[in-house]
C-alpha positions, 0 to 999 in steps of 0.5 A, a space after each residue: 759641031 759634034 760628030 754623030 754616029 747613028 747606030 740602030 738595030 732593025 728586025 723588020 726595016 722600020 727602025 732602019 728607015 727612021 735611022 736613015 732619016 735621022 742620019 740624013 737630017 743631022 749629017 750623021 754616019 750610019 752603023 747597023 747593029 746586025 745579029 750574026 743569025 738574022 731574024 726570021 718572021 717566025 723568030 719575031 712572033 711575039 705571040 709564040 712563047 717559043 719564038 727566038 725573040 720571046 726566049 731571048 727577052 725572057 731569058 736575057 739571051 744576047 745574040 752575037 753581033 755580026 759587025 763592030 764599030 771600028 772607029 767609035 773613038 771618032 764620035 762624041 755623040 751616039 744616036 741609038 735606035 731600036 724597036 721596043 720589045 716587051 717594053 724594053 730594049 732588045 737584048 742585042 742592044 745590051 750586047 752592043 753596049 757591053 761590047 763598045 766603050 761608050 764612056 764619055 759619049 752623049 747617047 740619044 735613044 730613039 725607038 719605034 713601036 706600034 703602040 708602046 711609049 718610050 717611058 719604060 724602055 728608056 728607064 730600063 736602058 738607063 738602069 741597065 747601063 747606069 754609068 753611060 750618059 743617056 741624054 734623051 730618048 724619043 719615040 718617033 713616028 713617020 711624021 717628024 721633019 728633018 728639023 725635028 731631028 736636028 732640034 732633038 740631037 744637035 
């Protein structure tokens, strides 16, 4: 049985709840990817071209991350979760992958979105990090069972 680290970025709490459900179902450890500067509601207003999230995504700005995974070498499987922003991963995810050595690890991507599919997001992250071993990607809703999570990642 592989040791799984469930990492996630959650701006509004939706992805956090999903990450907790997945970690509980598969017996994984949790790690939250937190920005040094928390996002406000105004920062997350995707309809405002001058909001922080809009500028980060448009200009490729990668926010600083508050915390580090201190024992990453202990895990051979990573579940990486985040909300879909502009049909791709938020730039904080790129920063996280750049700062952590994921070579040789199996990476399962899980996303949350009100309406977007994972297709373009999964293609984007694989293109951004072609040397990493992305095994599978799923967009989950709140209807999955613990068995669904176990069948996906274990």
